[in-house]
N, C-alpha and C positions, 0 to 999 in steps of 0.2 A: 359535388356540393355537400354530400353527407360527410365526406372525409374532412372538409374544412370545419363543419360544425363539430365533429368529433374532436378534432385537434383543439379548437377553441374551448370546448368543454373540459378537456384534459388540462389545458393551461390554467383555466379558472380554478379547477380542483387543486392543482399543484400550488397555486398562489395562496389559496385558503388553508392549505395544510402545510405549515412551515416546518414540521418535523420530518418531512420526506427529504432524505438526503442521499438517495440511491438512484442509479440509472443502470438498466440492464440492456446490454447489446450483445447479441450472439452468445448467450449463456455465460457472459462475464458480468459479474456484479461490480459496479463501480460505486464505492461508498465514500462520502466525505468523512473526514475525521473530526467533525465538530462535536459529535456526541460521544466520542470514544476517549477514554482516559485510562490512566494506569492507577491501580489501587496499590498503595504502599501498606504492607501488613508487617507488623512487628511480631516475630515468632516467639520472642521471649518477653522481656519487659522493656519499658521505655528507656531505661538507663544503659541498655546494651549498646556499645559503640559499634558493634558489627551487625547493625540492622541490615537485613537483606531485602532487596526489592523483589517482590513476588509479582510476576506478570500474569494477570488474570485474563488478559485479552491479547489479541494480535493487532499490531498497529505499525504502520510505516512511519518512522520518525523523520528521516531526512533522505533526500535524493540530490546528488550533485554530480557534475561532470568535470573532470580534471582537464588541464590544458592539452593533454595528449589524447583526448576523447575516450578516456576510460570512465565508464559509468559506475557510480558507487551508490549504495543505498544502505541505510541502517534501519532495523525494525525490531520491535518487541515481539518475541515469539513465545507463546504460552507453552507449547510442547516441542522441545528441541529433538525429540527422538523420532519424529515422523519425517518422511521425505517431503521436501517442498520444491517448488519450481518458481523461479523469479524471471519474469519476462517483461519486455517492453512491447506495448500495443499502440497502434494509431487510434484515432478517435472513431474509426469505423469498426473497431474490434478485431483487426487483423494483427496477428503476432508478427512483430518485425525482427526481434532479437531475443534469444534466450541468454540470460546473464548467469544463472546458476541453477543446478538441479542436484538434489541430494539432501542429506541431513545438514542442518546448520552447524557450522564449526567455529568460526572466528567471532569472538565478542570484542566490542570496543571497551574503553575505560568506563562507560556508563552502564555496562551490562547488556547492551543491545547487540544483536547479531549484525555483522557487516557482510555485505555481498558486493563483489567487485567483478566487472566483466574481465575476461581473460585477454581479450583483444580490443583494440580501439573501435568504437562505434560512432562513425561520423554521421550524425543525424542532421537532416536539413532543418531550417527554422520551422517550428511547428509546436503544437501541443501534443504531448504523449501521455500514456498511462503506464505506470509501473504496477504490475500485478504480482503479488506473492500468493501462491496457491498451495494449500496443504490438502490433506485427505478430506477434512470436513469444513474447510473455510477457503474464502478468497478475499483478500484485502487489496485495495488499490488506492493509488494517489496520482494526481496529475502533476506533470512538470513541463516547463516551457524551455525550448531551445531557441536562443536568440544570439546570433553571432555578431 
């Protein structure tokens, strides 16, 4: 009975606090991207045609699965010199597949880093979490597999 009261109290607190956008399961922080954005800073002046996009935060931009079950993700990474790990987790926090481990290398045309699984990953219909973990951060975003 105490557990039910505790759960109801927690739900009421979560409803009254709309800025809470994180869920932690087994030491993995799952954060929604509603509050996260990219700041664009001009290093020189406004007339410079070669304005560079400076990434002040880490953010998953896009997750998609190709027809041959290759999982792809693009992300804004603040520090590309540190080792990262990109993995797929189920909703219980269990790591299912490791997509990438090492320093980010490949950028797309928008200046984001692209991560691609080396082998096909045939995931059953469900909701999954893609987690990018660096030394000092973990970012996550959910995606749905529907065949």
